[in-house]
VEXMAR-237359 format. One record per residue (C-alpha): residue in one letter; x, y, z. Coordinates in nm, 4 decimals, m for minus. Example, Ala and Ser with C-alpha at 12.3 -4.5 7.8 and 13.67 -1.06 7.14 Angstrom:
<rs>
<r resn="A" xx="1.2300" yy="m0.4500" zz="0.7800"/>
<r resn="S" xx="1.3670" yy="m0.1060" zz="0.7140"/>
</rs>
This chain:
<rs>
<r resn="M" xx="m4.8813" yy="m3.9473" zz="m1.0763"/>
<r resn="K" xx="m4.8381" yy="m3.5771" zz="m1.1345"/>
<r resn="I" xx="m4.8612" yy="m3.5198" zz="m0.7603"/>
<r resn="V" xx="m4.5893" yy="m3.7780" zz="m0.6931"/>
<r resn="K" xx="m4.3636" yy="m3.6233" zz="m0.9575"/>
<r resn="A" xx="m4.4219" yy="m3.2781" zz="m0.8124"/>
<r resn="G" xx="m4.3347" yy="m3.4045" zz="m0.4653"/>
<r resn="V" xx="m4.0136" yy="m3.5656" zz="m0.5901"/>
<r resn="C" xx="m3.9166" yy="m3.2476" zz="m0.7741"/>
<r resn="A" xx="m3.9757" yy="m3.0411" zz="m0.4609"/>
<r resn="I" xx="m3.7535" yy="m3.2712" zz="m0.2569"/>
<r resn="L" xx="m3.4779" yy="m3.2569" zz="m0.5202"/>
<r resn="L" xx="m3.5017" yy="m2.8763" zz="m0.5318"/>
<r resn="C" xx="m3.4629" yy="m2.8570" zz="m0.1537"/>
<r resn="M" xx="m3.1572" yy="m3.0833" zz="m0.1706"/>
<r resn="V" xx="m2.9976" yy="m2.8601" zz="m0.4349"/>
<r resn="L" xx="m3.0704" yy="m2.5395" zz="m0.2419"/>
<r resn="A" xx="m2.9250" yy="m2.6922" zz="0.0739"/>
<r resn="T" xx="m2.5839" yy="m2.7132" zz="m0.0930"/>
<r resn="F" xx="m2.5627" yy="m2.3300" zz="m0.1141"/>
<r resn="P" xx="m2.4791" yy="m2.0970" zz="0.1780"/>
<r resn="F" xx="m2.7903" yy="m1.9559" zz="0.3411"/>
<r resn="R" xx="m2.8562" yy="m1.5861" zz="0.2854"/>
<r resn="A" xx="m3.1412" yy="m1.4073" zz="0.4545"/>
<r resn="A" xx="m3.3862" yy="m1.2452" zz="0.2176"/>
<r resn="A" xx="m3.4174" yy="m0.8681" zz="0.2140"/>
<r resn="G" xx="m3.6001" yy="m0.7539" zz="0.5234"/>
<r resn="D" xx="m3.5377" yy="m1.0750" zz="0.7180"/>
<r resn="A" xx="m3.3590" yy="m1.0407" zz="1.0527"/>
<r resn="L" xx="m2.9942" yy="m1.1458" zz="1.0477"/>
<r resn="P" xx="m2.8486" yy="m1.3420" zz="1.3386"/>
<r resn="V" xx="m2.6877" yy="m1.1043" zz="1.5875"/>
<r resn="V" xx="m2.3326" yy="m1.1105" zz="1.7239"/>
<r resn="T" xx="m2.2246" yy="m0.8849" zz="2.0108"/>
<r resn="M" xx="m1.8870" yy="m0.7233" zz="2.0703"/>
<r resn="A" xx="m1.7537" yy="m0.4753" zz="2.3258"/>
<r resn="S" xx="m1.5788" yy="m0.1449" zz="2.2652"/>
<r resn="L" xx="m1.4875" yy="0.1811" zz="2.4362"/>
<r resn="E" xx="m1.5420" yy="0.5528" zz="2.3835"/>
<r resn="W" xx="m1.2404" yy="0.6330" zz="2.1638"/>
<r resn="P" xx="m1.3518" yy="0.8787" zz="1.8934"/>
<r resn="P" xx="m1.3223" yy="0.8719" zz="1.6011"/>
<r resn="Y" xx="m1.2530" yy="0.4976" zz="1.6105"/>
<r resn="S" xx="m1.5425" yy="0.3989" zz="1.8372"/>
<r resn="G" xx="m1.8208" yy="0.5663" zz="2.0330"/>
<r resn="A" xx="m2.1890" yy="0.5085" zz="2.1049"/>
<r resn="S" xx="m2.3009" yy="0.8478" zz="1.9674"/>
<r resn="L" xx="m2.0696" yy="0.8648" zz="1.6643"/>
<r resn="P" xx="m2.1995" yy="0.8178" zz="1.3094"/>
<r resn="G" xx="m2.2037" yy="0.4418" zz="1.2621"/>
<r resn="Q" xx="m2.0570" yy="0.4197" zz="1.6152"/>
<r resn="G" xx="m1.7110" yy="0.5040" zz="1.4832"/>
<r resn="V" xx="m1.4685" yy="0.4104" zz="1.2064"/>
<r resn="S" xx="m1.3508" yy="0.0791" zz="1.3558"/>
<r resn="V" xx="m1.7051" yy="m0.0287" zz="1.4413"/>
<r resn="C" xx="m1.8221" yy="0.0524" zz="1.0876"/>
<r resn="V" xx="m1.5487" yy="m0.1695" zz="0.9427"/>
<r resn="A" xx="m1.6347" yy="m0.4538" zz="1.1808"/>
<r resn="R" xx="m2.0071" yy="m0.4204" zz="1.1102"/>
<r resn="K" xx="m1.9513" yy="m0.4346" zz="0.7344"/>
<r resn="A" xx="m1.7316" yy="m0.7440" zz="0.7737"/>
<r resn="F" xx="m2.0002" yy="m0.9290" zz="0.9684"/>
<r resn="E" xx="m2.2720" yy="m0.8142" zz="0.7274"/>
<r resn="A" xx="m2.0694" yy="m0.9632" zz="0.4424"/>
<r resn="M" xx="m2.0924" yy="m1.2971" zz="0.6250"/>
<r resn="G" xx="m2.4645" yy="m1.2746" zz="0.7023"/>
<r resn="Y" xx="m2.4539" yy="m1.1401" zz="1.0595"/>
<r resn="R" xx="m2.5634" yy="m0.8177" zz="1.2266"/>
<r resn="L" xx="m2.3172" yy="m0.6674" zz="1.4739"/>
<r resn="E" xx="m2.4284" yy="m0.5011" zz="1.7969"/>
<r resn="V" xx="m2.1718" yy="m0.3199" zz="2.0124"/>
<r resn="R" xx="m2.1796" yy="m0.2509" zz="2.3852"/>
<r resn="F" xx="m1.9672" yy="0.0351" zz="2.5130"/>
<r resn="F" xx="m1.7746" yy="0.0281" zz="2.8417"/>
<r resn="P" xx="m1.4775" yy="0.2000" zz="3.0060"/>
<r resn="W" xx="m1.1592" yy="0.0348" zz="2.8774"/>
<r resn="Q" xx="m1.0893" yy="m0.1838" zz="3.1810"/>
<r resn="R" xx="m1.4466" yy="m0.3162" zz="3.1677"/>
<r resn="V" xx="m1.4122" yy="m0.3858" zz="2.7956"/>
<r resn="L" xx="m1.1371" yy="m0.6350" zz="2.8769"/>
<r resn="S" xx="m1.3330" yy="m0.7879" zz="3.1638"/>
<r resn="Q" xx="m1.6317" yy="m0.8640" zz="2.9384"/>
<r resn="M" xx="m1.4322" yy="m1.1395" zz="2.7717"/>
<r resn="G" xx="m1.4086" yy="m1.3301" zz="3.0987"/>
<r resn="M" xx="m1.7822" yy="m1.3152" zz="3.1716"/>
<r resn="D" xx="m2.0827" yy="m1.5093" zz="3.0503"/>
<r resn="S" xx="m2.2089" yy="m1.1949" zz="2.8816"/>
<r resn="G" xx="m2.2662" yy="m1.3120" zz="2.5252"/>
<r resn="V" xx="m1.9816" yy="m1.0855" zz="2.4082"/>
<r resn="I" xx="m1.7689" yy="m1.2686" zz="2.1507"/>
<r resn="G" xx="m1.4898" yy="m1.0111" zz="2.1246"/>
<r resn="Y" xx="m1.3794" yy="m0.6496" zz="2.1524"/>
<r resn="M" xx="m1.2180" yy="m0.3785" zz="1.9388"/>
<r resn="P" xx="m1.0178" yy="m0.1850" zz="1.8484"/>
<r resn="E" xx="m0.6924" yy="m0.3156" zz="1.9930"/>
<r resn="Y" xx="m0.3208" yy="m0.2741" zz="1.9279"/>
<r resn="D" xx="m0.0979" yy="m0.5781" zz="1.8897"/>
<r resn="S" xx="0.0445" yy="m0.7158" zz="2.2120"/>
<r resn="A" xx="0.2448" yy="m1.0334" zz="2.2666"/>
<r resn="E" xx="0.1031" yy="m1.0568" zz="2.6185"/>
<r resn="R" xx="m0.2605" yy="m1.0278" zz="2.5065"/>
<r resn="R" xx="m0.2107" yy="m1.2727" zz="2.2203"/>
<r resn="E" xx="m0.1620" yy="m1.5357" zz="2.4897"/>
<r resn="S" xx="m0.5245" yy="m1.4862" zz="2.5968"/>
<r resn="Y" xx="m0.7036" yy="m1.3577" zz="2.2877"/>
<r resn="S" xx="m0.7416" yy="m1.4561" zz="1.9246"/>
<r resn="Y" xx="m0.6498" yy="m1.1594" zz="1.7024"/>
<r resn="S" xx="m0.8178" yy="m1.0826" zz="1.3720"/>
<r resn="T" xx="m0.6379" yy="m0.9612" zz="1.0640"/>
<r resn="P" xx="m0.5976" yy="m0.5788" zz="1.0705"/>
<r resn="I" xx="m0.9058" yy="m0.3566" zz="1.0610"/>
<r resn="G" xx="m0.7197" yy="m0.0240" zz="1.0444"/>
<r resn="V" xx="m0.4111" yy="0.1688" zz="1.1431"/>
<r resn="S" xx="m0.3404" yy="0.4141" zz="1.4255"/>
<r resn="P" xx="m0.0657" yy="0.6809" zz="1.4044"/>
<r resn="L" xx="0.0619" yy="0.6969" zz="1.7625"/>
<r resn="G" xx="0.2655" yy="0.9967" zz="1.8715"/>
<r resn="I" xx="0.3415" yy="1.2496" zz="2.1406"/>
<r resn="V" xx="0.1777" yy="1.5793" zz="2.2316"/>
<r resn="E" xx="0.3833" yy="1.8608" zz="2.3830"/>
<r resn="P" xx="0.3163" yy="2.2180" zz="2.4975"/>
<r resn="A" xx="0.3478" yy="2.4489" zz="2.1997"/>
<r resn="D" xx="0.5804" yy="2.6791" zz="2.3927"/>
<r resn="K" xx="0.7964" yy="2.4019" zz="2.5453"/>
<r resn="P" xx="0.8939" yy="2.1545" zz="2.2729"/>
<r resn="W" xx="1.0755" yy="1.8350" zz="2.3648"/>
<r resn="P" xx="1.2675" yy="1.7213" zz="2.0534"/>
<r resn="W" xx="1.3887" yy="1.3595" zz="2.0454"/>
<r resn="H" xx="1.5455" yy="1.1107" zz="1.8067"/>
<r resn="E" xx="1.5530" yy="0.7988" zz="2.0260"/>
<r resn="L" xx="1.3246" yy="0.6984" zz="2.3107"/>
<r resn="R" xx="1.6045" yy="0.7428" zz="2.5600"/>
<r resn="D" xx="1.5891" yy="1.1151" zz="2.4773"/>
<r resn="L" xx="1.2560" yy="1.1163" zz="2.6629"/>
<r resn="R" xx="1.4158" yy="1.0196" zz="2.9929"/>
<r resn="G" xx="1.3377" yy="1.2767" zz="3.2576"/>
<r resn="A" xx="1.0105" yy="1.3801" zz="3.0961"/>
<r resn="R" xx="0.6805" yy="1.3374" zz="3.2809"/>
<r resn="I" xx="0.4771" yy="1.1467" zz="3.0215"/>
<r resn="G" xx="0.1030" yy="1.0966" zz="3.0373"/>
<r resn="V" xx="m0.0422" yy="0.7636" zz="2.9251"/>
<r resn="V" xx="m0.3875" yy="0.6064" zz="2.9523"/>
<r resn="A" xx="m0.4101" yy="0.3255" zz="3.2075"/>
<r resn="G" xx="m0.4400" yy="m0.0172" zz="3.0465"/>
<r resn="Y" xx="m0.3498" yy="0.0976" zz="2.6931"/>
<r resn="V" xx="m0.0803" yy="m0.0752" zz="2.4900"/>
<r resn="N" xx="0.1486" yy="0.1794" zz="2.3220"/>
<r resn="T" xx="0.4483" yy="0.0448" zz="2.1274"/>
<r resn="P" xx="0.6677" yy="m0.2515" zz="2.2276"/>
<r resn="D" xx="0.9812" yy="m0.0384" zz="2.2733"/>
<r resn="F" xx="0.8034" yy="0.2360" zz="2.4667"/>
<r resn="D" xx="0.6208" yy="m0.0107" zz="2.6929"/>
<r resn="A" xx="0.9424" yy="m0.2033" zz="2.7577"/>
<r resn="M" xx="1.1189" yy="0.1123" zz="2.8731"/>
<r resn="V" xx="0.8246" yy="0.1904" zz="3.1009"/>
<r resn="E" xx="0.8334" yy="m0.1628" zz="3.2433"/>
<r resn="Y" xx="1.2041" yy="m0.1300" zz="3.3221"/>
<r resn="R" xx="1.1458" yy="0.2164" zz="3.4698"/>
<r resn="Q" xx="1.3547" yy="0.3922" zz="3.2087"/>
<r resn="L" xx="1.0677" yy="0.6299" zz="3.1329"/>
<r resn="W" xx="0.8493" yy="0.8108" zz="3.3849"/>
<r resn="V" xx="0.4801" yy="0.7788" zz="3.3044"/>
<r resn="E" xx="0.1677" yy="0.9027" zz="3.4815"/>
<r resn="P" xx="m0.1430" yy="0.6942" zz="3.3941"/>
<r resn="V" xx="m0.4865" yy="0.8557" zz="3.3737"/>
<r resn="M" xx="m0.8292" yy="0.7306" zz="3.2669"/>
<r resn="D" xx="m0.8621" yy="0.9014" zz="2.9259"/>
<r resn="D" xx="m0.6787" yy="1.0949" zz="2.6557"/>
<r resn="E" xx="m0.8486" yy="1.4294" zz="2.7125"/>
<r resn="T" xx="m0.7260" yy="1.4372" zz="3.0724"/>
<r resn="N" xx="m0.3719" yy="1.3951" zz="2.9441"/>
<r resn="L" xx="m0.4107" yy="1.6791" zz="2.6942"/>
<r resn="R" xx="m0.5421" yy="1.9086" zz="2.9663"/>
<r resn="K" xx="m0.2456" yy="1.8201" zz="3.1866"/>
<r resn="V" xx="m0.0027" yy="1.9026" zz="2.9042"/>
<r resn="L" xx="m0.1739" yy="2.2362" zz="2.8416"/>
<r resn="E" xx="m0.1676" yy="2.3236" zz="3.2112"/>
<r resn="G" xx="0.1967" yy="2.2224" zz="3.2548"/>
<r resn="R" xx="0.1247" yy="1.9352" zz="3.4951"/>
<r resn="I" xx="0.3071" yy="1.6902" zz="3.2672"/>
<r resn="D" xx="0.5639" yy="1.7478" zz="2.9940"/>
<r resn="L" xx="0.4292" yy="1.5144" zz="2.7239"/>
<r resn="A" xx="0.1437" yy="1.2755" zz="2.6507"/>
<r resn="V" xx="0.1129" yy="0.9687" zz="2.4291"/>
<r resn="I" xx="m0.1910" yy="0.9758" zz="2.2001"/>
<r resn="D" xx="m0.3206" yy="0.8665" zz="1.8593"/>
<r resn="Q" xx="m0.3126" yy="1.1517" zz="1.6080"/>
<r resn="H" xx="m0.6768" yy="1.1095" zz="1.5008"/>
<r resn="V" xx="m0.7903" yy="1.1042" zz="1.8632"/>
<r resn="F" xx="m0.5873" yy="1.4211" zz="1.9251"/>
<r resn="N" xx="m0.7553" yy="1.5907" zz="1.6285"/>
<r resn="W" xx="m1.0971" yy="1.4805" zz="1.7472"/>
<r resn="I" xx="m1.0547" yy="1.6100" zz="2.1010"/>
<r resn="L" xx="m0.9294" yy="1.9495" zz="1.9882"/>
<r resn="R" xx="m1.2231" yy="1.9844" zz="1.7482"/>
<r resn="S" xx="m1.4963" yy="1.8648" zz="1.9815"/>
<r resn="S" xx="m1.3953" yy="1.9501" zz="2.3406"/>
<r resn="R" xx="m1.5341" yy="2.2716" zz="2.4872"/>
<r resn="F" xx="m1.2299" yy="2.2890" zz="2.7119"/>
<r resn="F" xx="m1.0000" yy="2.3427" zz="2.4136"/>
<r resn="R" xx="m1.2063" yy="2.6123" zz="2.2421"/>
<r resn="G" xx="m0.9656" yy="2.8984" zz="2.1953"/>
<r resn="R" xx="m0.6807" yy="2.6850" zz="2.3343"/>
<r resn="R" xx="m0.5926" yy="2.4657" zz="2.0378"/>
<r resn="D" xx="m0.2655" yy="2.6487" zz="1.9841"/>
<r resn="G" xx="m0.1484" yy="2.5591" zz="2.3331"/>
<r resn="V" xx="m0.0646" yy="2.1972" zz="2.2474"/>
<r resn="R" xx="0.1101" yy="2.0432" zz="1.9502"/>
<r resn="F" xx="0.1276" yy="1.6935" zz="1.8035"/>
<r resn="Q" xx="0.4941" yy="1.6199" zz="1.7325"/>
<r resn="D" xx="0.6128" yy="1.5429" zz="1.3794"/>
<r resn="R" xx="0.7958" yy="1.2279" zz="1.4903"/>
<r resn="L" xx="0.5647" yy="0.9317" zz="1.5522"/>
<r resn="L" xx="0.6213" yy="0.6626" zz="1.8104"/>
<r resn="G" xx="0.4847" yy="0.4258" zz="1.5466"/>
<r resn="E" xx="0.1915" yy="0.3353" zz="1.3268"/>
<r resn="N" xx="0.0053" yy="0.0603" zz="1.5081"/>
<r resn="L" xx="m0.2250" yy="m0.1763" zz="1.3270"/>
<r resn="L" xx="m0.5709" yy="m0.2107" zz="1.4792"/>
<r resn="Y" xx="m0.7425" yy="m0.5447" zz="1.5386"/>
<r resn="A" xx="m1.0551" yy="m0.7079" zz="1.6729"/>
<r resn="C" xx="m0.9914" yy="m0.9618" zz="1.9478"/>
<r resn="F" xx="m1.1898" yy="m1.2763" zz="2.0219"/>
<r resn="A" xx="m1.1697" yy="m1.5308" zz="2.3011"/>
<r resn="G" xx="m0.8714" yy="m1.7636" zz="2.2804"/>
<r resn="T" xx="m1.1025" yy="m2.0666" zz="2.2608"/>
<r resn="V" xx="m1.2372" yy="m2.2933" zz="1.9886"/>
<r resn="E" xx="m1.5484" yy="m2.0760" zz="1.9714"/>
<r resn="G" xx="m1.3351" yy="m1.7603" zz="1.9637"/>
<r resn="H" xx="m1.1293" yy="m1.8972" zz="1.6747"/>
<r resn="H" xx="m1.4547" yy="m1.9787" zz="1.4953"/>
<r resn="W" xx="m1.5772" yy="m1.6178" zz="1.5163"/>
<r resn="R" xx="m1.2348" yy="m1.4812" zz="1.4281"/>
<r resn="D" xx="m1.2281" yy="m1.6903" zz="1.1089"/>
<r resn="I" xx="m1.5765" yy="m1.5738" zz="1.0084"/>
<r resn="F" xx="m1.4769" yy="m1.2135" zz="1.0776"/>
<r resn="N" xx="m1.1483" yy="m1.2447" zz="0.8859"/>
<r resn="E" xx="m1.3291" yy="m1.3794" zz="0.5807"/>
<r resn="G" xx="m1.5671" yy="m1.0844" zz="0.6000"/>
<r resn="L" xx="m1.2725" yy="m0.8422" zz="0.6129"/>
<r resn="T" xx="m1.1368" yy="m0.9802" zz="0.2864"/>
<r resn="R" xx="m1.4744" yy="m0.9307" zz="0.1181"/>
<r resn="I" xx="m1.4969" yy="m0.5594" zz="0.2049"/>
<r resn="N" xx="m1.1310" yy="m0.4521" zz="0.1570"/>
<r resn="A" xx="m1.1113" yy="m0.3487" zz="0.5206"/>
<r resn="M" xx="m0.8012" yy="m0.1284" zz="0.5137"/>
<r resn="A" xx="m0.9250" yy="0.0768" zz="0.2183"/>
<r resn="L" xx="m1.2627" yy="0.1178" zz="0.3889"/>
<r resn="H" xx="m1.0946" yy="0.2272" zz="0.7137"/>
<r resn="K" xx="m0.8912" yy="0.4908" zz="0.5288"/>
<r resn="S" xx="m1.1976" yy="0.6254" zz="0.3480"/>
<r resn="L" xx="m1.4075" yy="0.6414" zz="0.6657"/>
<r resn="M" xx="m1.1292" yy="0.8124" zz="0.8593"/>
<r resn="Q" xx="m1.0891" yy="1.0789" zz="0.5932"/>
<r resn="K" xx="m1.4615" yy="1.1467" zz="0.6155"/>
<r resn="A" xx="m1.4518" yy="1.1537" zz="0.9968"/>
<r resn="E" xx="m1.1585" yy="1.3960" zz="1.0001"/>
<r resn="G" xx="m1.3208" yy="1.6300" zz="0.7507"/>
<r resn="K" xx="m1.1597" yy="1.9591" zz="0.6585"/>
<r resn="D" xx="m1.0947" yy="2.0706" zz="1.0151"/>
<r resn="S" xx="m0.8131" yy="1.8284" zz="1.1029"/>
<r resn="I" xx="m0.5455" yy="1.9703" zz="1.3287"/>
<r resn="K" xx="m0.2364" yy="1.9183" zz="1.1173"/>
<r resn="R" xx="0.0856" yy="1.8011" zz="1.2759"/>
</rs>
């Protein structure tokens, strides 16, 4: 009789425990999710502490929901192509908002913010108040990057002259060497390159980040525009609310910038 009662109690206990969300015990392996990203310090990078500020935020969000995030790094154009392959990649980050890309991808709630501006030669400033004041300038951009809606619209209608390259550092070198007049870049990325690039040792004063921003773009994670993609986006979004994502991003960025930031 005692054995029967014990068996019944065990069954009832299992039924009660089944009504609660599963959490892996300490030391147990969490289920893994995989996302793609690019080398874009300090936001993302394979060799950065925590693999970058944006990756740290995303990892914490998934951890809050009981998952472990792994990130694969690719050149930017390959990051986008991973979403169309049977690669096990559920999404990519970080990304600016884009009406065009929202047609194909499911955007998360914001994971950070990016101050986007213009770099000029220190000895040849190009002051402007409206985007049309930039007409006639040779402007470096990174191929495949979204910038701001107004800027990209003027480029599309050939009202601004842009020269695409593969990465931000190439643009900064071209500005320094006088091969282009201006370059579009995130302020934190600008600071990072000038601190870490051997090319700019002793040359920091040759380029300047303008005071006027093109805009402050919110950063997102993007998932496939499918039922499964929406599922992962919703899990990720819930995780973001549990970690106070924007406050965490700000704190991590301040730590990444340190005391050697190149002030604008």
